[in-house]
N, C-alpha and C positions, 0 to 999 in steps of 0.2 A: 744813641750810647752802645760805644765798642765794649765787647767784653772779652777778655782772654780766659780761657780754660786751662788751668795748669794741672795736669795728671790726667788729660784727654787719652781716652782709649777706642780703637777701633771695634770693641766686643758691645754688640748692641745691647746686652744685660746689663753693662756699666753705668751708673748713675751720670758719669760725665757725660757719656754719650747722648743719653736722654737728655741731659742740659742742653746740648748742643741744639740737639734737633728741637727742641721746645724754643730755644732763643731764635733760631733761626726762621721757625714758623711764625714767630712774632715780628719777624722782619730786622731784628737786631744784629748789627755787624759784628762777626764772631771771629776767633782766632783760637787755635788749639794748638797746646806744646805736650807733648808726651812722650814716652819712651818708645812705642811703635808708630812709625809713618801710617797711614790711613787717609781715609774720606769718609766724611760722615756729610751727607747730602753735599753742600758745594764747598764744605770747610775741611781743609786739608792739615793733617794733623803734621806738625812739623817737629824734628826731632832734637833741634837745637834753639835756643832763645835768639830770638829776633826783636832787634830794638823797635818796635811798633811805636808809632806817633798818636796821642790821646787814646790812650786805653783809659776808659773810666773805670771799669769794675774788673779785677781779677777773682774768678771764682776757681779757688783752691780743692782739687781733689787727691791731695798726696797726703800719707801718714805724716805726722811731726817730724820723724826722724828721717825722711827724704826732703824735708822742706829747705834746711840751711843754706845748700847749695844755690838756693834762687833770692837769697836775701840781696845780694847787690844788684840783681837783675831786676827786682821789684824797685828796689830804691832808684833804679834809673829810668823806669818807666813812670814812676809815680803818679800810678792810678788814685782814683779819687776814694776809692774802696777796695777792700779784700773781704772776699766771703769766704770763712773757713765751713766748710761743709761738713755733715756729721762724720766722726772720725778723722777729720784733718786737724782739730782744734789745737793750737797751739799759742799758750799765754805769750812765751818769750818771743817769739816772732811778732805776735799781734803789737807787744808792748815798743819793740825796735821800729815797728813801721807806723805806730800813733806817735812817736816824739819825733817823726817826720811830718806830721801832720797827715797821715793817711788813714781814713777811717776803716775800722775793722768791725766785724761781728759774725758771732757764732751763728749762723743760719743755715738755711738749706734753698740754694738756687733754684730748685722744682717747686718747692712752696712758694717762696716769695712770686715766683712766675704765676701760679695758679691762683693766688689771692691778689693779686696786682698790687704788690708791694716792692716790686722788683724796682 
């Protein structure tokens, strides 16, 4: 299951950083998109959207006001689901994605991974 983290940060104290570490330790394929480039384990943070193939899950770590620029990108990727982590909940974006049959949930990637519900 391939995951794209949007809002990835090279700051080891950020939850997006911790999520990438946890996903990689569990052998998930991970891509990262963020404002600043960097490397988390073996995952390079890209600063421009890339049209990846077969993204299963997008894990969102951006505040709602910073998400609208990614709507068309998400629709192109057509992931199976988008997880809106705490602080990133966005009902408007969720509704637009769900209209295109993309499953959305307000949840925490780290909690889902820790409880084997990912």
